[in-house]
FIKOLDO-591943 format. One line per field, with one value per residue (C-alpha): residue number from 1; residue in one letter; x, y, z. Coordinates in Angstrom, 1 decimal, padded with zeros to 4 digits, m for minus. Layout:
num <- NUM | ...
residu <- a | ...
u <- X | ...
v <- Y | ...
w <- Z | ...
***
This chain:
num <- 1 | 2 | 3 | 4 | 5 | 6 | 7 | 8 | 9 | 10 | 11 | 12 | 13 | 14 | 15 | 16 | 17 | 18 | 19 | 20 | 21 | 22 | 23 | 24 | 25 | 26 | 27 | 28 | 29 | 30 | 31 | 32 | 33 | 34 | 35 | 36 | 37 | 38 | 39 | 40 | 41 | 42 | 43 | 44 | 45 | 46 | 47 | 48 | 49 | 50 | 51 | 52 | 53 | 54 | 55 | 56 | 57 | 58 | 59 | 60 | 61 | 62 | 63 | 64 | 65 | 66 | 67 | 68 | 69 | 70 | 71 | 72 | 73 | 74 | 75 | 76 | 77 | 78 | 79 | 80 | 81 | 82 | 83 | 84 | 85 | 86 | 87 | 88 | 89 | 90 | 91 | 92 | 93 | 94 | 95 | 96 | 97 | 98 | 99 | 100 | 101 | 102 | 103 | 104 | 105 | 106 | 107 | 108 | 109 | 110 | 111 | 112 | 113 | 114 | 115 | 116 | 117 | 118 | 119 | 120 | 121 | 122 | 123 | 124 | 125 | 126 | 127 | 128 | 129 | 130 | 131 | 132 | 133 | 134 | 135 | 136 | 137 | 138 | 139 | 140 | 141 | 142 | 143 | 144 | 145 | 146 | 147 | 148 | 149 | 150 | 151 | 152 | 153 | 154 | 155 | 156 | 157 | 158 | 159 | 160 | 161 | 162 | 163 | 164 | 165 | 166 | 167 | 168 | 169 | 170 | 171 | 172 | 173 | 174 | 175 | 176 | 177 | 178 | 179 | 180 | 181 | 182 | 183 | 184 | 185 | 186 | 187 | 188 | 189 | 190 | 191 | 192 | 193 | 194 | 195 | 196 | 197 | 198 | 199 | 200 | 201 | 202 | 203 | 204 | 205 | 206 | 207 | 208 | 209 | 210 | 211 | 212 | 213 | 214 | 215 | 216 | 217 | 218 | 219 | 220 | 221 | 222 | 223 | 224 | 225 | 226 | 227 | 228 | 229 | 230 | 231 | 232 | 233 | 234 | 235 | 236 | 237 | 238 | 239 | 240 | 241 | 242 | 243 | 244 | 245 | 246 | 247 | 248 | 249 | 250 | 251 | 252 | 253 | 254 | 255 | 256 | 257 | 258 | 259 | 260 | 261 | 262 | 263 | 264 | 265 | 266 | 267 | 268 | 269 | 270 | 271 | 272 | 273 | 274 | 275 | 276 | 277 | 278 | 279 | 280 | 281 | 282 | 283 | 284 | 285 | 286 | 287 | 288 | 289 | 290 | 291 | 292 | 293 | 294 | 295 | 296 | 297 | 298 | 299 | 300
residu <- m | r | m | l | v | a | g | a | s | g | f | v | g | g | r | l | l | a | e | a | a | l | e | g | v | e | t | a | v | l | r | r | g | a | q | g | p | s | g | d | l | h | s | w | d | p | a | s | g | r | i | a | p | a | c | l | q | n | v | d | t | v | v | n | l | c | g | a | g | i | a | d | r | r | w | t | r | a | r | r | k | l | l | r | e | s | r | l | l | p | t | r | t | l | v | s | a | l | g | q | a | g | g | t | q | g | r | v | l | v | n | a | s | a | i | g | f | y | g | d | r | g | e | e | w | l | g | e | g | s | a | q | g | r | g | f | l | a | d | l | c | a | e | w | e | a | e | a | l | a | a | r | q | a | g | v | r | v | v | l | l | r | l | g | i | v | l | g | g | g | g | g | a | l | a | r | m | a | t | p | f | r | l | g | l | g | g | p | l | g | d | g | q | a | w | m | s | w | i | s | l | e | d | l | c | r | a | i | l | f | a | a | r | c | p | g | l | e | g | p | v | n | a | v | a | p | e | p | v | r | n | a | e | f | t | r | a | l | a | a | a | f | g | k | g | a | r | l | p | m | p | a | a | f | l | r | l | i | f | g | e | m | a | r | e | a | l | l | a | s | a | r | v | r | p | a | l | l | e | a | q | g | f | s | h | r | h | r | a | l | a | p | y | l | a | d | l | f | r | v
u <- m012.9 | m013.1 | m010.0 | m008.4 | m006.4 | m003.8 | m002.6 | m005.7 | m005.7 | m002.4 | m002.4 | m002.4 | m004.9 | m007.6 | m007.5 | m007.6 | m010.9 | m012.2 | m011.0 | m011.9 | m015.4 | m015.6 | m014.9 | m017.4 | m014.6 | m015.7 | m013.5 | m012.5 | m010.0 | m007.7 | m007.2 | m005.3 | m007.1 | m010.5 | m012.7 | m013.3 | m015.0 | m017.3 | m018.7 | m015.9 | m013.5 | m010.9 | m008.9 | m005.1 | m001.7 | 001.3 | 003.9 | 002.4 | 001.5 | m002.4 | m004.9 | m008.7 | m009.3 | m012.5 | m010.5 | m009.4 | m013.0 | m014.0 | m010.9 | m009.2 | m007.0 | m004.4 | m003.0 | m000.5 | 000.6 | 002.0 | 005.4 | 006.3 | 007.5 | 011.1 | 011.9 | 009.8 | 013.0 | 016.6 | 017.4 | 018.5 | 018.8 | 015.2 | 013.9 | 015.6 | 014.3 | 010.8 | 010.9 | 011.8 | 009.3 | 006.4 | 007.2 | 008.3 | 005.9 | 003.0 | 004.2 | 005.1 | 001.4 | m000.4 | 001.9 | 001.4 | m002.3 | m002.4 | m000.6 | m003.1 | m006.3 | m006.2 | m008.1 | m005.6 | m005.3 | m006.2 | m005.4 | m002.9 | m000.7 | 000.0 | 002.5 | 004.4 | 008.0 | 010.1 | 012.6 | 014.8 | 015.8 | 018.1 | 019.9 | 021.8 | 022.4 | 023.1 | 022.2 | 021.5 | 017.9 | 016.4 | 014.1 | 012.4 | 015.8 | 018.0 | 020.4 | 020.0 | 021.5 | 023.6 | 022.8 | 020.3 | 017.1 | 018.0 | 018.5 | 015.4 | 013.5 | 015.0 | 014.2 | 010.6 | 010.5 | 011.8 | 008.9 | 006.2 | 007.6 | 007.2 | 003.5 | 004.4 | 004.7 | 001.1 | 000.4 | m000.3 | 000.7 | 002.7 | 003.2 | 005.9 | 005.1 | 008.1 | 006.8 | 008.2 | 007.4 | 003.6 | 002.2 | m001.0 | m003.4 | m004.1 | m000.8 | 002.3 | 005.4 | 003.7 | 002.2 | 005.7 | 007.0 | 004.0 | 004.3 | 007.9 | 007.2 | 003.9 | 006.1 | 009.0 | 010.8 | 011.8 | 014.5 | 016.6 | 018.3 | 022.1 | 023.0 | 019.4 | 020.9 | 019.6 | 017.0 | 013.6 | 010.9 | 007.0 | 003.6 | 000.2 | m001.7 | m004.7 | m002.4 | m000.8 | m004.1 | m005.1 | m002.0 | m002.4 | m006.0 | m004.7 | m002.1 | m004.5 | m006.4 | m003.6 | m002.1 | 000.9 | 002.6 | 004.4 | 007.2 | 009.1 | 006.9 | 007.9 | 004.8 | 006.2 | 005.5 | 006.9 | 008.8 | 010.9 | 012.4 | 015.4 | 015.2 | 015.8 | 012.9 | 010.7 | 011.5 | 010.6 | 007.4 | 006.4 | 007.2 | 005.4 | 002.5 | 002.1 | 003.3 | 006.6 | 010.1 | 012.9 | 016.2 | 016.8 | 019.0 | 019.3 | 023.0 | 023.9 | 026.3 | 023.9 | 021.3 | 023.5 | 024.6 | 020.9 | 019.5 | 022.5 | 022.2 | 018.9 | 019.6 | 022.1 | 019.5 | 016.1 | 016.6 | 019.6 | 019.7 | 018.8 | 016.9 | 015.8 | 013.1 | 011.2 | 007.6 | 008.6 | 006.3 | 003.2 | 003.2 | 003.9 | 000.5 | m001.1 | m001.7 | m001.9 | m000.7 | m003.4 | m000.5 | 002.6 | 004.1 | 004.9 | 004.5 | 000.8 | 000.2 | 001.1 | m000.2 | m003.7 | m003.3 | m002.6 | m005.1 | m007.3
v <- m021.2 | m017.6 | m015.6 | m012.7 | m010.1 | m007.8 | m005.7 | m005.9 | m002.1 | m002.9 | m004.1 | m008.0 | m007.3 | m006.0 | m008.9 | m011.6 | m010.2 | m010.2 | m013.9 | m015.0 | m013.7 | m015.6 | m018.8 | m018.5 | m017.6 | m015.2 | m012.7 | m010.1 | m007.3 | m005.8 | m001.6 | 000.7 | 003.4 | 001.6 | 002.8 | m000.7 | m003.9 | m003.3 | m006.3 | m007.8 | m004.9 | m004.7 | m002.1 | m003.0 | m000.9 | m003.5 | m000.2 | m000.8 | m004.3 | m003.8 | m005.9 | m006.0 | m009.2 | m010.2 | m010.0 | m014.3 | m015.0 | m018.0 | m017.3 | m020.7 | m018.3 | m015.7 | m013.8 | m011.4 | m009.0 | m006.3 | m004.6 | m001.2 | m001.5 | m002.8 | m001.2 | 002.3 | 004.3 | 004.2 | 002.6 | 005.1 | 004.4 | 005.5 | 003.7 | 000.7 | 001.2 | 001.3 | m001.6 | m004.0 | m002.5 | m002.3 | m006.5 | m007.4 | m005.5 | m006.5 | m010.4 | m010.4 | m008.9 | m011.4 | m014.3 | m013.2 | m012.7 | m016.3 | m017.3 | m015.7 | m016.7 | m020.3 | m023.1 | m023.0 | m026.7 | m026.3 | m022.6 | m021.6 | m018.4 | m017.4 | m014.9 | m013.0 | m013.1 | m012.9 | m014.6 | m011.8 | m014.4 | m016.0 | m012.9 | m012.6 | m016.3 | m016.1 | m019.0 | m021.2 | m022.6 | m022.3 | m024.2 | m023.7 | m025.7 | m023.3 | m021.5 | m017.9 | m015.4 | m012.4 | m008.5 | m006.3 | m007.8 | m011.7 | m011.0 | m009.1 | m011.8 | m014.0 | m012.5 | m011.7 | m015.3 | m016.2 | m013.8 | m015.8 | m019.1 | m018.1 | m019.1 | m022.7 | m022.5 | m022.4 | m025.4 | m023.1 | m024.2 | m021.6 | m020.9 | m018.4 | m017.3 | m016.2 | m013.8 | m013.5 | m009.9 | m009.6 | m008.8 | m007.3 | m004.3 | m001.4 | m001.3 | m002.9 | m003.0 | m002.8 | 000.4 | 001.7 | 000.6 | 001.1 | 004.5 | 004.5 | 001.6 | 003.1 | 006.3 | 003.5 | 004.5 | 001.3 | m000.9 | m004.0 | m003.1 | m003.7 | m006.3 | m007.9 | m011.3 | m011.2 | m013.9 | m012.3 | m014.8 | m013.5 | m014.5 | m013.0 | m011.1 | m014.0 | m016.6 | m015.1 | m014.7 | m017.9 | m019.7 | m017.9 | m019.8 | m023.0 | m022.5 | m022.0 | m025.2 | m027.3 | m029.3 | m030.3 | m027.0 | m025.4 | m023.8 | m021.6 | m022.0 | m020.1 | m018.1 | m017.9 | m018.4 | m021.9 | m020.1 | m017.5 | m015.2 | m013.0 | m009.2 | m008.7 | m011.1 | m009.5 | m006.2 | m007.1 | m008.4 | m005.7 | m003.3 | m005.8 | m005.3 | m001.6 | m002.2 | m000.6 | m001.3 | m001.3 | 000.0 | 002.0 | m000.1 | 001.4 | 000.9 | m000.9 | 001.6 | 004.4 | 002.3 | 001.9 | 005.5 | 006.9 | 003.4 | 002.3 | m001.0 | m001.3 | m001.1 | m004.3 | m006.0 | m005.2 | m004.2 | m005.8 | m009.3 | m012.7 | m015.0 | m018.1 | m019.8 | m022.7 | m023.2 | m026.7 | m027.2 | m025.5 | m027.7 | m030.7 | m030.2 | m029.8 | m026.3 | m025.2 | m021.7 | m020.3 | m017.8 | m019.4 | m017.9 | m014.3 | m012.8 | m014.0 | m012.9 | m009.2 | m009.4 | m009.8 | m007.6 | m004.7 | m005.5 | m002.6
w <- 003.6 | 006.1 | 005.1 | 006.7 | 004.6 | 005.7 | 002.5 | 001.1 | m000.2 | m002.2 | m005.6 | m005.1 | m002.3 | m003.9 | m007.0 | m004.5 | m002.6 | m006.2 | m006.7 | m003.6 | m003.9 | m007.4 | m005.2 | m002.5 | m000.1 | 002.7 | 003.5 | 006.2 | 006.1 | 008.6 | 008.1 | 009.8 | 011.3 | 011.0 | 014.0 | 015.5 | 014.0 | 011.4 | 009.7 | 008.0 | 008.3 | 011.4 | 012.9 | 013.3 | 014.3 | 013.5 | 014.7 | 017.9 | 017.9 | 018.2 | 016.7 | 017.2 | 018.9 | 017.3 | 013.8 | 013.9 | 015.1 | 012.7 | 010.3 | 009.4 | 006.7 | 007.1 | 004.1 | 004.7 | 002.0 | 003.8 | 002.6 | 001.0 | m002.7 | m003.1 | m006.1 | m006.0 | m005.1 | m004.2 | m000.8 | 001.4 | 005.2 | 006.1 | 003.0 | 004.2 | 007.6 | 006.2 | 003.9 | 007.0 | 009.3 | 007.0 | 006.4 | 009.8 | 012.1 | 010.5 | 010.5 | 013.8 | 015.2 | 013.0 | 014.2 | 017.9 | 017.3 | 015.7 | 019.2 | 021.6 | 019.5 | 020.6 | 018.5 | 015.7 | 014.9 | 010.7 | 010.6 | 007.7 | 007.4 | 003.9 | 004.0 | 001.2 | 000.5 | m002.8 | m004.9 | m003.8 | m001.3 | m003.9 | m004.8 | m008.0 | m009.4 | m013.0 | m015.1 | m012.2 | m011.9 | m008.6 | m006.2 | m003.1 | m001.8 | m002.9 | m000.7 | 000.5 | m001.8 | m000.7 | m000.3 | 001.6 | m000.1 | 000.6 | 004.3 | 004.3 | 002.8 | 005.4 | 008.2 | 007.2 | 006.7 | 010.1 | 011.6 | 009.7 | 010.7 | 014.4 | 014.0 | 013.9 | 017.5 | 018.1 | 015.2 | 012.3 | 008.9 | 007.3 | 003.7 | 002.3 | m001.2 | m002.9 | m005.3 | m008.7 | m010.7 | m010.3 | m013.8 | m014.2 | m015.6 | m013.4 | m010.9 | m009.9 | m012.2 | m015.5 | m014.3 | m014.0 | m017.6 | m019.5 | m020.4 | m022.1 | m023.9 | m025.1 | m026.6 | m027.8 | m025.8 | m024.0 | m024.1 | m022.0 | m018.6 | m019.0 | m021.3 | m021.1 | m020.5 | m016.6 | m016.3 | m015.1 | m013.1 | m013.3 | m012.6 | m013.7 | m011.3 | m011.7 | m011.2 | m008.2 | m006.3 | m007.6 | m006.1 | m002.8 | m002.5 | m003.7 | m001.1 | 001.7 | 000.6 | 000.1 | 003.4 | 001.2 | 000.8 | 003.8 | 004.3 | 001.2 | m001.9 | m005.2 | m006.8 | m010.4 | m014.2 | m015.1 | m018.0 | m017.0 | m019.4 | m020.2 | m019.6 | m023.2 | m024.1 | m021.7 | m023.1 | m026.7 | m025.6 | m023.8 | m026.7 | m029.2 | m027.0 | m027.9 | m031.4 | m030.7 | m030.9 | m028.0 | m029.0 | m026.3 | m023.5 | m019.9 | m019.3 | m016.0 | m015.1 | m015.4 | m013.3 | m010.7 | m010.8 | m010.3 | m007.7 | m006.2 | m004.5 | m005.4 | m009.4 | m008.5 | m006.4 | m007.8 | m011.0 | m012.7 | m010.6 | m012.7 | m010.6 | m012.8 | m010.6 | m010.8 | m009.2 | m008.4 | m005.2 | m006.9 | m009.9 | m007.8 | m006.0 | m009.0 | m009.0 | m012.9 | m014.6 | m016.7 | m018.0 | m018.3 | m021.5 | m021.4 | m024.6 | m025.4 | m021.8 | m022.5 | m025.8 | m024.4 | m021.5 | m023.5 | m026.7 | m027.0
***
């Protein structure tokens, strides 16, 4: 397999390149501002739709991980615009390049999406066939997926990986959470009863490579661990990993006041998601349970 990665400089992308190397997968990378092709580095500019013509040469798998952080800050009008454009424009550029490249038989596009597609669903178990939820995030995911699915017109197999909360060392959600918990200042969000569907960084990268190789996977695929947890359980597990307590809850009203709609959809929403299709095709998670994973991750 030879794989082209867009978004390789991000939290997931860097680890994906390392996992691919361990499995003997050849990789090439798209990077904004690159000065022409240089070995396995290719230039592109998604905002203008420009992409190096040679980037798809001998490539059978394209992985798209582009997108600004969803929960990094309040969703102002400008932030919403950035969240949309940072996902839709790169996806549109990649799909156009795949359509123009020819020889697309056997190619696959593994395109990131998110379980935000399902919205706030309370206690409901959610699978790949569950309906779209409500809100900005659900609409964004649906629009993003529609852009990727256009590659089917060129005969490309499209996998829409709906990512849960990605947990790993060195970045991502845990990097933002770690400091208060290390200081013993962590606590549940709201009443702590919202379901959190998560996946380890290692398992996500393995799932991307698995999806690229598995012809039985197409369309929406939930990339989550098989054991979601309530926010209160997540809080206890993260605090315990640092040998601390977790007694300082963050009231929902305060979160909504500070973060607005982003708090309702990204911080307080409940999504109890199953990785049904991955497991049906034989994927085996290395990290199924949260508490031992966090304990091992932060073991000194």
